[in-house]
C-alpha angles and dihedrals in degrees: 000000000000091000091050091049092049092050091048091050091051092050093050092046092049091049091049092050092051091049092049095047095047100039113027096082118099112198146124130230124192147151119269092237089066098051092040093054094240086119101042116200115209102143137035138191114219112221117208107285123241125208139163132188126190125196116214119199133167087271098053143273129315136174124258102213100170094040091046091056093051093045092048092054090046091053092050093050090046095052091043092053092051093049091049090049087057091054098260116147111226130218128172126233092222093060117097090205108184097327097093090225115158123241090248092053092049093047091051093053092044090052092051093049092047091049089054091051091048089055093047098044100079092054093039092053091046094048106021094156088071087074087078088058094053090247099146132059138165091208130247090286085095086076088073090069109101091226095055094080092060098037136076095203143013116234121211115192115196129172134183126180145160126216124200124216117230092258094049092046090053091049091049090051092051104039105008128248139132120004127214114249148119142215128217119203121193110186122189125201131180104261092218104040103022093233113153105240102170147009129191117193119188126181125195133175132221122341095043098118101072101044123029092180093056093043100046110005104095095044093046089055091048093054094043085055092049089051090048094231125169118320087351086085088077091059125085112266112261113226 
């Protein structure tokens, strides 16, 4: 029993360390043409959001399907509201607009673009500073999205978090182990060429699930200001 407990503790601690190392950084990365205003951003197309929550108890980890869906929609609405507050006009990738494209055609293009982002993400997260060097692109296939014609950028909202049960939180406090926390990724791509022009990465600790605004709001505004996006251009640059 002791050996099993020790192994379990090691697994939880290792998982926590990996989570902390990969997610705890809050930062933004972007191309100079964005912050300089040479690539003005006045409109954005919201891609379908992606979010995942994991519950960790003393017995192990399990998915939170229903809660993940609600949290994902909350993150999308939260990011959308902040962009609108900065004067950014919002379109949605799922809307056919005036193109006459069918739902199946739109879903197929969205799936292809998301697959491209999924393939790029590991390298982009590992070497985010390469964004400034125009190193990453989703390809000009993004131009097939109906919203691309009326948008400057595509916005990808992705969230990942882990929630601790009361028992697991107590065990972590006593012997160490996984910590509660979440990361929000807001990726921006040129709506015409697919080039990745910006990435905002925000980490928060416990208490994130109930209120996205409280967990991420201030820091999202700060980094939109740093990137000089929308009405944020009128604000003092945050160093």
